[in-house]
PDB file of N, H, CA, C and O in Angstrom:
ATOM      1  N   MET A   1     103.359 125.255  12.765  1.00  0.00           N
ATOM      2  CA  MET A   1     103.898 125.559  11.404  1.00  0.00           C
ATOM      3  C   MET A   1     104.446 127.038  11.222  1.00  0.00           C
ATOM      4  O   MET A   1     105.089 127.375  10.227  1.00  0.00           O
ATOM      5  N   ASN A   2     104.203 127.702  12.039  1.00  0.00           N
ATOM      6  H   ASN A   2     103.681 127.428  12.847  1.00  0.00           H
ATOM      7  CA  ASN A   2     104.334 129.248  11.756  1.00  0.00           C
ATOM      8  C   ASN A   2     106.447 128.970  12.660  1.00  0.00           C
ATOM      9  O   ASN A   2     107.521 129.470  12.325  1.00  0.00           O
ATOM     10  N   ARG A   3     106.163 128.199  13.541  1.00  0.00           N
ATOM     11  H   ARG A   3     105.290 127.793  13.813  1.00  0.00           H
ATOM     12  CA  ARG A   3     107.735 128.422  14.236  1.00  0.00           C
ATOM     13  C   ARG A   3     108.656 126.876  14.001  1.00  0.00           C
ATOM     14  O   ARG A   3     109.675 126.537  14.602  1.00  0.00           O
ATOM     15  N   VAL A   4     107.874 126.084  12.882  1.00  0.00           N
ATOM     16  H   VAL A   4     107.046 126.359  12.394  1.00  0.00           H
ATOM     17  CA  VAL A   4     108.735 124.781  12.494  1.00  0.00           C
ATOM     18  C   VAL A   4     109.160 125.542  11.263  1.00  0.00           C
ATOM     19  O   VAL A   4     109.911 126.394  11.737  1.00  0.00           O
ATOM     20  N   ILE A   5     109.136 125.651  10.516  1.00  0.00           N
ATOM     21  H   ILE A   5     108.525 124.959  10.131  1.00  0.00           H
ATOM     22  CA  ILE A   5     110.373 126.299   8.988  1.00  0.00           C
ATOM     23  C   ILE A   5     111.157 127.304   9.925  1.00  0.00           C
ATOM     24  O   ILE A   5     112.247 126.790  10.176  1.00  0.00           O
ATOM     25  N   PRO A   6     110.994 128.849  10.696  1.00  0.00           N
ATOM     26  CA  PRO A   6     112.441 129.168  10.904  1.00  0.00           C
ATOM     27  C   PRO A   6     112.953 128.481  11.913  1.00  0.00           C
ATOM     28  O   PRO A   6     114.041 128.726  12.434  1.00  0.00           O
ATOM     29  N   GLY A   7     112.064 127.447  12.282  1.00  0.00           N
ATOM     30  H   GLY A   7     111.180 127.249  11.859  1.00  0.00           H
ATOM     31  CA  GLY A   7     113.377 126.700  13.567  1.00  0.00           C
ATOM     32  C   GLY A   7     114.212 126.038  12.491  1.00  0.00           C
ATOM     33  O   GLY A   7     115.322 126.490  12.208  1.00  0.00           O
ATOM     34  N   ILE A   8     113.764 125.106  11.959  1.00  0.00           N
ATOM     35  H   ILE A   8     112.862 124.739  12.190  1.00  0.00           H
ATOM     36  CA  ILE A   8     114.259 124.371  10.471  1.00  0.00           C
ATOM     37  C   ILE A   8     115.449 125.294   9.738  1.00  0.00           C
ATOM     38  O   ILE A   8     116.576 124.798   9.737  1.00  0.00           O
ATOM     39  N   LEU A   9     115.267 126.617   9.110  1.00  0.00           N
ATOM     40  H   LEU A   9     114.352 127.020   9.111  1.00  0.00           H
ATOM     41  CA  LEU A   9     115.949 127.387   8.808  1.00  0.00           C
ATOM     42  C   LEU A   9     117.316 127.580   9.818  1.00  0.00           C
ATOM     43  O   LEU A   9     118.371 127.208   9.305  1.00  0.00           O
ATOM     44  N   MET A  10     117.380 128.026  10.952  1.00  0.00           N
ATOM     45  H   MET A  10     116.522 128.329  11.368  1.00  0.00           H
ATOM     46  CA  MET A  10     118.026 128.580  12.224  1.00  0.00           C
ATOM     47  C   MET A  10     118.803 127.024  12.295  1.00  0.00           C
ATOM     48  O   MET A  10     119.887 127.082  11.716  1.00  0.00           O
ATOM     49  N   ALA A  11     118.639 126.266  12.609  1.00  0.00           N
ATOM     50  H   ALA A  11     117.758 126.218  13.080  1.00  0.00           H
ATOM     51  CA  ALA A  11     119.353 124.833  12.463  1.00  0.00           C
ATOM     52  C   ALA A  11     119.903 124.535  11.829  1.00  0.00           C
ATOM     53  O   ALA A  11     120.810 123.753  12.112  1.00  0.00           O
ATOM     54  N   VAL A  12     119.643 125.080  10.288  1.00  0.00           N
ATOM     55  H   VAL A  12     118.906 125.716  10.058  1.00  0.00           H
ATOM     56  CA  VAL A  12     120.405 124.575   8.964  1.00  0.00           C
ATOM     57  C   VAL A  12     121.870 125.204   9.113  1.00  0.00           C
ATOM     58  O   VAL A  12     122.987 124.689   9.067  1.00  0.00           O
ATOM     59  N   GLY A  13     121.327 126.823   9.355  1.00  0.00           N
ATOM     60  H   GLY A  13     120.420 127.241   9.392  1.00  0.00           H
ATOM     61  CA  GLY A  13     122.235 127.577   8.553  1.00  0.00           C
ATOM     62  C   GLY A  13     123.607 127.999  10.624  1.00  0.00           C
ATOM     63  O   GLY A  13     124.559 128.760  10.802  1.00  0.00           O
ATOM     64  N   TRP A  14     122.940 127.093  11.498  1.00  0.00           N
ATOM     65  H   TRP A  14     122.168 126.475  11.353  1.00  0.00           H
ATOM     66  CA  TRP A  14     123.623 126.990  12.998  1.00  0.00           C
ATOM     67  C   TRP A  14     124.676 125.948  12.173  1.00  0.00           C
ATOM     68  O   TRP A  14     125.785 126.429  11.945  1.00  0.00           O
ATOM     69  N   LEU A  15     124.457 124.723  11.758  1.00  0.00           N
ATOM     70  H   LEU A  15     123.556 124.332  11.943  1.00  0.00           H
ATOM     71  CA  LEU A  15     124.987 123.862  11.647  1.00  0.00           C
ATOM     72  C   LEU A  15     126.133 124.060  10.629  1.00  0.00           C
ATOM     73  O   LEU A  15     127.287 123.638  10.709  1.00  0.00           O
ATOM     74  N   LEU A  16     125.519 124.845   9.591  1.00  0.00           N
ATOM     75  H   LEU A  16     124.582 125.188   9.527  1.00  0.00           H
ATOM     76  CA  LEU A  16     127.023 125.339   8.146  1.00  0.00           C
ATOM     77  C   LEU A  16     127.660 126.297   9.324  1.00  0.00           C
ATOM     78  O   LEU A  16     128.842 126.066   9.581  1.00  0.00           O
ATOM     79  N   LEU A  17     127.087 127.228   9.987  1.00  0.00           N
ATOM     80  H   LEU A  17     126.128 127.415   9.778  1.00  0.00           H
ATOM     81  CA  LEU A  17     128.451 128.431  10.518  1.00  0.00           C
ATOM     82  C   LEU A  17     128.910 126.887  11.432  1.00  0.00           C
ATOM     83  O   LEU A  17     129.893 126.569  10.762  1.00  0.00           O
ATOM     84  N   LEU A  18     128.796 125.902  12.408  1.00  0.00           N
ATOM     85  H   LEU A  18     127.998 126.161  12.952  1.00  0.00           H
ATOM     86  CA  LEU A  18     129.783 125.751  12.749  1.00  0.00           C
ATOM     87  C   LEU A  18     130.631 124.454  12.081  1.00  0.00           C
ATOM     88  O   LEU A  18     131.603 123.852  12.536  1.00  0.00           O
ATOM     89  N   PHE A  19     130.090 124.312  11.170  1.00  0.00           N
ATOM     90  H   PHE A  19     129.300 124.801  10.800  1.00  0.00           H
ATOM     91  CA  PHE A  19     130.856 123.043  10.484  1.00  0.00           C
ATOM     92  C   PHE A  19     131.997 123.895   9.182  1.00  0.00           C
ATOM     93  O   PHE A  19     133.151 123.579   8.893  1.00  0.00           O
ATOM     94  N   GLN A  20     131.123 125.059   8.596  1.00  0.00           N
ATOM     95  H   GLN A  20     130.186 125.316   8.831  1.00  0.00           H
ATOM     96  CA  GLN A  20     132.086 126.081   7.508  1.00  0.00           C
ATOM     97  C   GLN A  20     132.660 127.430   7.981  1.00  0.00           C
ATOM     98  O   GLN A  20     133.715 128.000   7.705  1.00  0.00           O
ATOM     99  N   GLY A  21     131.490 127.802   8.889  1.00  0.00           N
ATOM    100  H   GLY A  21     130.633 127.339   9.113  1.00  0.00           H
ATOM    101  CA  GLY A  21     132.309 129.002   8.889  1.00  0.00           C
ATOM    102  C   GLY A  21     133.603 129.530   9.838  1.00  0.00           C
ATOM    103  O   GLY A  21     133.952 128.659  10.634  1.00  0.00           O
ATOM    104  N   PRO A  22     133.961 130.103   9.874  1.00  0.00           N
ATOM    105  CA  PRO A  22     135.311 130.904  10.896  1.00  0.00           C
ATOM    106  C   PRO A  22     134.779 130.855  12.366  1.00  0.00           C
ATOM    107  O   PRO A  22     133.696 131.239  12.807  1.00  0.00           O
ATOM    108  N   PRO A  23     136.122 130.126  13.172  1.00  0.00           N
ATOM    109  CA  PRO A  23     135.428 130.247  15.068  1.00  0.00           C
ATOM    110  C   PRO A  23     135.419 131.721  15.164  1.00  0.00           C
ATOM    111  O   PRO A  23     134.494 132.025  15.917  1.00  0.00           O
ATOM    112  N   LEU A  24     135.899 132.539  14.831  1.00  0.00           N
ATOM    113  H   LEU A  24     136.650 132.292  14.219  1.00  0.00           H
ATOM    114  CA  LEU A  24     135.715 134.114  15.124  1.00  0.00           C
ATOM    115  C   LEU A  24     133.687 134.322  15.175  1.00  0.00           C
ATOM    116  O   LEU A  24     132.860 134.655  16.024  1.00  0.00           O
ATOM    117  N   LEU A  25     133.671 133.938  13.885  1.00  0.00           N
ATOM    118  H   LEU A  25     134.343 133.668  13.196  1.00  0.00           H
ATOM    119  CA  LEU A  25     131.920 134.302  13.508  1.00  0.00           C
ATOM    120  C   LEU A  25     131.217 133.528  14.641  1.00  0.00           C
ATOM    121  O   LEU A  25     130.534 134.101  15.490  1.00  0.00           O
ATOM    122  N   PHE A  26     131.454 131.962  14.604  1.00  0.00           N
ATOM    123  H   PHE A  26     132.008 131.496  13.914  1.00  0.00           H
ATOM    124  CA  PHE A  26     130.768 131.138  15.235  1.00  0.00           C
ATOM    125  C   PHE A  26     130.681 131.487  17.107  1.00  0.00           C
ATOM    126  O   PHE A  26     129.592 131.194  17.599  1.00  0.00           O
ATOM    127  N   TRP A  27     131.640 132.012  17.993  1.00  0.00           N
ATOM    128  H   TRP A  27     132.525 132.250  17.594  1.00  0.00           H
ATOM    129  CA  TRP A  27     131.605 132.565  19.185  1.00  0.00           C
ATOM    130  C   TRP A  27     131.001 134.069  18.858  1.00  0.00           C
ATOM    131  O   TRP A  27     130.448 134.514  19.864  1.00  0.00           O
ATOM    132  N   ALA A  28     130.943 135.116  17.564  1.00  0.00           N
ATOM    133  H   ALA A  28     131.392 134.755  16.747  1.00  0.00           H
ATOM    134  CA  ALA A  28     129.625 136.004  18.120  1.00  0.00           C
ATOM    135  C   ALA A  28     128.578 135.348  17.816  1.00  0.00           C
ATOM    136  O   ALA A  28     127.494 135.613  18.336  1.00  0.00           O
ATOM    137  N   VAL A  29     128.724 134.455  16.988  1.00  0.00           N
ATOM    138  H   VAL A  29     129.605 134.239  16.566  1.00  0.00           H
ATOM    139  CA  VAL A  29     126.799 134.312  16.694  1.00  0.00           C
ATOM    140  C   VAL A  29     126.476 133.921  18.009  1.00  0.00           C
ATOM    141  O   VAL A  29     125.644 134.686  18.497  1.00  0.00           O
ATOM    142  N   MET A  30     126.878 132.882  18.867  1.00  0.00           N
ATOM    143  H   MET A  30     127.553 132.261  18.470  1.00  0.00           H
ATOM    144  CA  MET A  30     126.957 132.275  19.578  1.00  0.00           C
ATOM    145  C   MET A  30     126.587 133.285  21.043  1.00  0.00           C
ATOM    146  O   MET A  30     125.647 133.185  21.831  1.00  0.00           O
ATOM    147  N   SER A  31     128.001 134.478  21.003  1.00  0.00           N
ATOM    148  H   SER A  31     128.765 134.560  20.362  1.00  0.00           H
ATOM    149  CA  SER A  31     127.701 135.042  22.128  1.00  0.00           C
ATOM    150  C   SER A  31     126.085 136.613  22.061  1.00  0.00           C
ATOM    151  O   SER A  31     125.549 137.263  22.959  1.00  0.00           O
ATOM    152  N   GLY A  32     125.912 136.588  20.693  1.00  0.00           N
ATOM    153  H   GLY A  32     126.347 136.059  19.963  1.00  0.00           H
ATOM    154  CA  GLY A  32     125.239 137.600  20.755  1.00  0.00           C
ATOM    155  C   GLY A  32     123.440 136.630  21.095  1.00  0.00           C
ATOM    156  O   GLY A  32     122.506 136.985  21.814  1.00  0.00           O
ATOM    157  N   GLY A  33     123.534 135.858  20.557  1.00  0.00           N
ATOM    158  H   GLY A  33     124.292 135.569  19.973  1.00  0.00           H
ATOM    159  CA  GLY A  33     122.437 134.480  21.044  1.00  0.00           C
ATOM    160  C   GLY A  33     122.233 134.199  22.406  1.00  0.00           C
ATOM    161  O   GLY A  33     121.277 134.464  23.135  1.00  0.00           O
ATOM    162  N   ALA A  34     123.096 133.725  22.583  1.00  0.00           N
ATOM    163  H   ALA A  34     123.872 133.510  21.990  1.00  0.00           H
ATOM    164  CA  ALA A  34     123.654 134.388  25.252  1.00  0.00           C
ATOM    165  C   ALA A  34     123.182 135.305  25.026  1.00  0.00           C
ATOM    166  O   ALA A  34     122.012 135.003  25.259  1.00  0.00           O
ATOM    167  N   GLY A  35     123.165 136.697  24.598  1.00  0.00           N
ATOM    168  H   GLY A  35     124.116 136.941  24.409  1.00  0.00           H
ATOM    169  CA  GLY A  35     122.569 138.035  24.738  1.00  0.00           C
ATOM    170  C   GLY A  35     121.412 138.270  24.779  1.00  0.00           C
ATOM    171  O   GLY A  35     121.007 139.032  25.656  1.00  0.00           O
ATOM    172  N   VAL A  36     120.695 137.811  24.039  1.00  0.00           N
ATOM    173  H   VAL A  36     121.025 137.191  23.326  1.00  0.00           H
ATOM    174  CA  VAL A  36     119.383 138.252  23.750  1.00  0.00           C
ATOM    175  C   VAL A  36     118.928 137.049  24.207  1.00  0.00           C
ATOM    176  O   VAL A  36     117.829 137.065  23.653  1.00  0.00           O
ATOM    177  N   ALA A  37     118.951 136.179  24.713  1.00  0.00           N
ATOM    178  H   ALA A  37     119.844 136.166  25.163  1.00  0.00           H
ATOM    179  CA  ALA A  37     118.324 134.821  25.737  1.00  0.00           C
ATOM    180  C   ALA A  37     118.632 135.435  27.085  1.00  0.00           C
ATOM    181  O   ALA A  37     117.818 135.133  27.958  1.00  0.00           O
ATOM    182  N   LEU A  38     119.579 136.194  27.436  1.00  0.00           N
ATOM    183  H   LEU A  38     120.240 136.440  26.728  1.00  0.00           H
ATOM    184  CA  LEU A  38     119.868 136.797  28.616  1.00  0.00           C
ATOM    185  C   LEU A  38     118.741 137.899  29.034  1.00  0.00           C
ATOM    186  O   LEU A  38     118.121 137.851  30.096  1.00  0.00           O
ATOM    187  N   HIS A  39     118.589 138.806  28.127  1.00  0.00           N
ATOM    188  H   HIS A  39     119.093 138.845  27.264  1.00  0.00           H
ATOM    189  CA  HIS A  39     118.019 140.265  27.792  1.00  0.00           C
ATOM    190  C   HIS A  39     116.616 139.396  28.141  1.00  0.00           C
ATOM    191  O   HIS A  39     115.935 139.609  29.144  1.00  0.00           O
ATOM    192  N   GLU A  40     116.301 138.329  27.075  1.00  0.00           N
ATOM    193  H   GLU A  40     116.854 138.155  26.261  1.00  0.00           H
ATOM    194  CA  GLU A  40     114.432 137.842  27.874  1.00  0.00           C
ATOM    195  C   GLU A  40     114.073 137.662  28.831  1.00  0.00           C
ATOM    196  O   GLU A  40     113.171 138.323  29.345  1.00  0.00           O
ATOM    197  N   VAL A  41     114.969 136.221  29.653  1.00  0.00           N
ATOM    198  H   VAL A  41     115.702 135.684  29.235  1.00  0.00           H
ATOM    199  CA  VAL A  41     115.348 136.257  30.965  1.00  0.00           C
ATOM    200  C   VAL A  41     115.370 137.449  31.625  1.00  0.00           C
ATOM    201  O   VAL A  41     114.482 137.647  32.454  1.00  0.00           O
ATOM    202  N   PHE A  42     115.835 137.920  31.518  1.00  0.00           N
ATOM    203  H   PHE A  42     116.557 137.759  30.844  1.00  0.00           H
ATOM    204  CA  PHE A  42     116.108 139.392  32.693  1.00  0.00           C
ATOM    205  C   PHE A  42     114.813 140.094  33.028  1.00  0.00           C
ATOM    206  O   PHE A  42     114.319 140.469  34.091  1.00  0.00           O
ATOM    207  N   ARG A  43     114.315 140.161  31.394  1.00  0.00           N
ATOM    208  H   ARG A  43     114.716 139.856  30.530  1.00  0.00           H
ATOM    209  CA  ARG A  43     112.766 141.361  31.618  1.00  0.00           C
ATOM    210  C   ARG A  43     111.887 140.539  32.086  1.00  0.00           C
ATOM    211  O   ARG A  43     111.012 141.042  32.791  1.00  0.00           O
ATOM    212  N   MET A  44     111.855 139.299  31.884  1.00  0.00           N
ATOM    213  H   MET A  44     112.565 138.890  31.311  1.00  0.00           H
ATOM    214  CA  MET A  44     110.667 138.876  32.379  1.00  0.00           C
ATOM    215  C   MET A  44     110.845 138.137  34.112  1.00  0.00           C
ATOM    216  O   MET A  44     109.856 138.082  34.843  1.00  0.00           O
ATOM    217  N   VAL A  45     112.140 137.647  34.548  1.00  0.00           N
ATOM    218  H   VAL A  45     112.943 137.692  33.954  1.00  0.00           H
ATOM    219  CA  VAL A  45     112.101 137.387  36.003  1.00  0.00           C
ATOM    220  C   VAL A  45     112.537 138.494  37.105  1.00  0.00           C
ATOM    221  O   VAL A  45     112.248 138.532  38.301  1.00  0.00           O
ATOM    222  N   MET A  46     113.373 139.443  36.279  1.00  0.00           N
ATOM    223  H   MET A  46     113.608 139.412  35.307  1.00  0.00           H
ATOM    224  CA  MET A  46     113.804 140.700  37.269  1.00  0.00           C
ATOM    225  C   MET A  46     113.444 141.663  36.708  1.00  0.00           C
ATOM    226  O   MET A  46     114.198 142.443  36.126  1.00  0.00           O
ATOM    227  N   THR A  47     111.771 141.802  36.823  1.00  0.00           N
ATOM    228  H   THR A  47     111.159 141.168  37.295  1.00  0.00           H
ATOM    229  CA  THR A  47     111.192 143.348  35.973  1.00  0.00           C
ATOM    230  C   THR A  47     111.958 144.487  36.973  1.00  0.00           C
ATOM    231  O   THR A  47     111.298 145.477  36.655  1.00  0.00           O
ATOM    232  N   SER A  48     112.793 144.904  37.834  1.00  0.00           N
ATOM    233  H   SER A  48     113.329 144.100  38.091  1.00  0.00           H
ATOM    234  CA  SER A  48     113.594 145.647  38.616  1.00  0.00           C
ATOM    235  C   SER A  48     114.137 146.358  37.820  1.00  0.00           C
ATOM    236  O   SER A  48     114.011 147.577  37.706  1.00  0.00           O
ATOM    237  N   LEU A  49     115.084 145.311  36.927  1.00  0.00           N
ATOM    238  H   LEU A  49     115.186 144.321  37.019  1.00  0.00           H
ATOM    239  CA  LEU A  49     116.867 146.125  36.511  1.00  0.00           C
ATOM    240  C   LEU A  49     115.442 146.900  34.539  1.00  0.00           C
ATOM    241  O   LEU A  49     114.597 146.580  33.702  1.00  0.00           O
ATOM    242  N   ARG A  50     116.648 148.391  35.294  1.00  0.00           N
ATOM    243  H   ARG A  50     117.334 148.651  35.974  1.00  0.00           H
ATOM    244  CA  ARG A  50     116.165 148.662  33.587  1.00  0.00           C
ATOM    245  C   ARG A  50     117.436 149.122  33.216  1.00  0.00           C
ATOM    246  O   ARG A  50     118.557 149.005  33.711  1.00  0.00           O
ATOM    247  N   SER A  51     116.946 149.722  32.138  1.00  0.00           N
ATOM    248  H   SER A  51     116.035 149.818  31.736  1.00  0.00           H
ATOM    249  CA  SER A  51     118.077 150.668  31.412  1.00  0.00           C
ATOM    250  C   SER A  51     119.394 150.032  31.318  1.00  0.00           C
ATOM    251  O   SER A  51     119.545 148.832  31.085  1.00  0.00           O
ATOM    252  N   TRP A  52     120.484 150.998  31.534  1.00  0.00           N
ATOM    253  H   TRP A  52     120.361 151.972  31.723  1.00  0.00           H
ATOM    254  CA  TRP A  52     121.782 150.401  31.653  1.00  0.00           C
ATOM    255  C   TRP A  52     121.755 149.233  32.988  1.00  0.00           C
ATOM    256  O   TRP A  52     122.562 148.304  33.008  1.00  0.00           O
ATOM    257  N   ARG A  53     120.763 149.423  34.028  1.00  0.00           N
ATOM    258  H   ARG A  53     120.108 150.178  34.012  1.00  0.00           H
ATOM    259  CA  ARG A  53     121.675 148.185  34.828  1.00  0.00           C
ATOM    260  C   ARG A  53     121.410 146.411  34.511  1.00  0.00           C
ATOM    261  O   ARG A  53     121.774 145.318  34.944  1.00  0.00           O
ATOM    262  N   LEU A  54     120.363 147.111  33.265  1.00  0.00           N
ATOM    263  H   LEU A  54     120.067 147.998  32.912  1.00  0.00           H
ATOM    264  CA  LEU A  54     120.300 145.791  32.557  1.00  0.00           C
ATOM    265  C   LEU A  54     120.507 144.604  31.781  1.00  0.00           C
ATOM    266  O   LEU A  54     120.208 143.411  31.731  1.00  0.00           O
ATOM    267  N   TYR A  55     121.572 146.068  30.834  1.00  0.00           N
ATOM    268  H   TYR A  55     121.814 147.037  30.874  1.00  0.00           H
ATOM    269  CA  TYR A  55     122.948 145.779  30.243  1.00  0.00           C
ATOM    270  C   TYR A  55     124.193 145.580  30.522  1.00  0.00           C
ATOM    271  O   TYR A  55     125.127 145.179  29.827  1.00  0.00           O
ATOM    272  N   ALA A  56     124.096 146.009  31.990  1.00  0.00           N
ATOM    273  H   ALA A  56     123.338 146.334  32.555  1.00  0.00           H
ATOM    274  CA  ALA A  56     125.380 145.783  32.585  1.00  0.00           C
ATOM    275  C   ALA A  56     125.713 144.296  32.540  1.00  0.00           C
ATOM    276  O   ALA A  56     126.555 143.565  32.018  1.00  0.00           O
ATOM    277  N   THR A  57     124.178 144.153  33.689  1.00  0.00           N
ATOM    278  H   THR A  57     123.494 144.747  34.113  1.00  0.00           H
ATOM    279  CA  THR A  57     124.192 142.906  33.787  1.00  0.00           C
ATOM    280  C   THR A  57     124.184 141.547  33.082  1.00  0.00           C
ATOM    281  O   THR A  57     124.288 140.421  33.569  1.00  0.00           O
ATOM    282  N   ILE A  58     123.996 142.036  31.496  1.00  0.00           N
ATOM    283  H   ILE A  58     123.912 142.951  31.101  1.00  0.00           H
ATOM    284  CA  ILE A  58     124.104 140.685  30.900  1.00  0.00           C
ATOM    285  C   ILE A  58     125.197 141.148  30.102  1.00  0.00           C
ATOM    286  O   ILE A  58     125.303 140.523  29.047  1.00  0.00           O
ATOM    287  N   ILE A  59     126.026 142.033  30.278  1.00  0.00           N
ATOM    288  H   ILE A  59     125.940 142.541  31.135  1.00  0.00           H
ATOM    289  CA  ILE A  59     127.224 142.246  29.734  1.00  0.00           C
ATOM    290  C   ILE A  59     128.385 140.903  30.921  1.00  0.00           C
ATOM    291  O   ILE A  59     129.199 140.011  30.686  1.00  0.00           O
ATOM    292  N   LEU A  60     127.687 141.613  32.309  1.00  0.00           N
ATOM    293  H   LEU A  60     127.026 142.339  32.500  1.00  0.00           H
ATOM    294  CA  LEU A  60     128.713 139.977  33.257  1.00  0.00           C
ATOM    295  C   LEU A  60     128.376 139.089  33.084  1.00  0.00           C
ATOM    296  O   LEU A  60     129.147 138.171  33.361  1.00  0.00           O
ATOM    297  N   CYS A  61     127.192 138.781  32.591  1.00  0.00           N
ATOM    298  H   CYS A  61     126.566 139.527  32.367  1.00  0.00           H
ATOM    299  CA  CYS A  61     126.888 137.240  32.243  1.00  0.00           C
ATOM    300  C   CYS A  61     127.156 136.846  31.164  1.00  0.00           C
ATOM    301  O   CYS A  61     126.750 135.721  30.873  1.00  0.00           O
ATOM    302  N   LEU A  62     127.924 137.603  30.180  1.00  0.00           N
ATOM    303  H   LEU A  62     128.254 138.517  30.416  1.00  0.00           H
ATOM    304  CA  LEU A  62     128.846 137.199  29.014  1.00  0.00           C
ATOM    305  C   LEU A  62     129.923 136.895  29.250  1.00  0.00           C
ATOM    306  O   LEU A  62     130.359 136.131  28.389  1.00  0.00           O
ATOM    307  N   CYS A  63     130.711 137.151  30.133  1.00  0.00           N
ATOM    308  H   CYS A  63     130.357 137.772  30.832  1.00  0.00           H
ATOM    309  CA  CYS A  63     131.920 137.473  30.679  1.00  0.00           C
ATOM    310  C   CYS A  63     132.190 136.446  30.419  1.00  0.00           C
ATOM    311  O   CYS A  63     132.865 136.307  29.399  1.00  0.00           O
ATOM    312  N   PRO A  64     131.871 135.442  31.066  1.00  0.00           N
ATOM    313  CA  PRO A  64     132.381 134.067  31.076  1.00  0.00           C
ATOM    314  C   PRO A  64     132.322 132.921  30.484  1.00  0.00           C
ATOM    315  O   PRO A  64     132.819 131.849  30.827  1.00  0.00           O
ATOM    316  N   VAL A  65     131.310 133.347  29.025  1.00  0.00           N
ATOM    317  H   VAL A  65     130.906 134.218  28.746  1.00  0.00           H
ATOM    318  CA  VAL A  65     131.241 133.049  26.984  1.00  0.00           C
ATOM    319  C   VAL A  65     132.245 133.847  26.249  1.00  0.00           C
ATOM    320  O   VAL A  65     132.422 133.494  25.083  1.00  0.00           O
ATOM    321  N   LEU A  66     132.721 134.533  26.545  1.00  0.00           N
ATOM    322  H   LEU A  66     132.576 134.820  27.492  1.00  0.00           H
ATOM    323  CA  LEU A  66     133.852 135.326  25.666  1.00  0.00           C
ATOM    324  C   LEU A  66     135.454 134.877  26.954  1.00  0.00           C
ATOM    325  O   LEU A  66     136.501 134.383  26.537  1.00  0.00           O
ATOM    326  N   ALA A  67     135.241 135.158  28.167  1.00  0.00           N
ATOM    327  H   ALA A  67     134.391 135.560  28.506  1.00  0.00           H
ATOM    328  CA  ALA A  67     136.563 134.509  28.113  1.00  0.00           C
ATOM    329  C   ALA A  67     137.136 132.713  27.645  1.00  0.00           C
ATOM    330  O   ALA A  67     138.261 132.240  27.486  1.00  0.00           O
ATOM    331  N   ALA A  68     135.882 132.173  27.557  1.00  0.00           N
ATOM    332  H   ALA A  68     134.968 132.558  27.687  1.00  0.00           H
ATOM    333  CA  ALA A  68     136.145 130.678  27.013  1.00  0.00           C
ATOM    334  C   ALA A  68     136.575 130.755  25.991  1.00  0.00           C
ATOM    335  O   ALA A  68     137.492 129.974  25.735  1.00  0.00           O
ATOM    336  N   PHE A  69     136.029 131.941  24.677  1.00  0.00           N
ATOM    337  H   PHE A  69     135.285 132.575  24.884  1.00  0.00           H
ATOM    338  CA  PHE A  69     137.014 131.976  23.682  1.00  0.00           C
ATOM    339  C   PHE A  69     138.403 132.255  23.633  1.00  0.00           C
ATOM    340  O   PHE A  69     139.006 132.199  22.561  1.00  0.00           O
TER     341      PHE A  69
END
């Protein structure tokens, strides 16, 4: 139950943002979420990446997402 309520709230917020929010805000939120997800994955999988290399890799991986906008 600890994860169900926040998940429902985030889903409702995401749907409101998708249907009622401006496109630029939607893309900003999606890019931010993708950046957080990439950070978590890289911290688990590539433990050798540290500090600026980790963030440079995340920014490079987000370039196609930002280019799609």
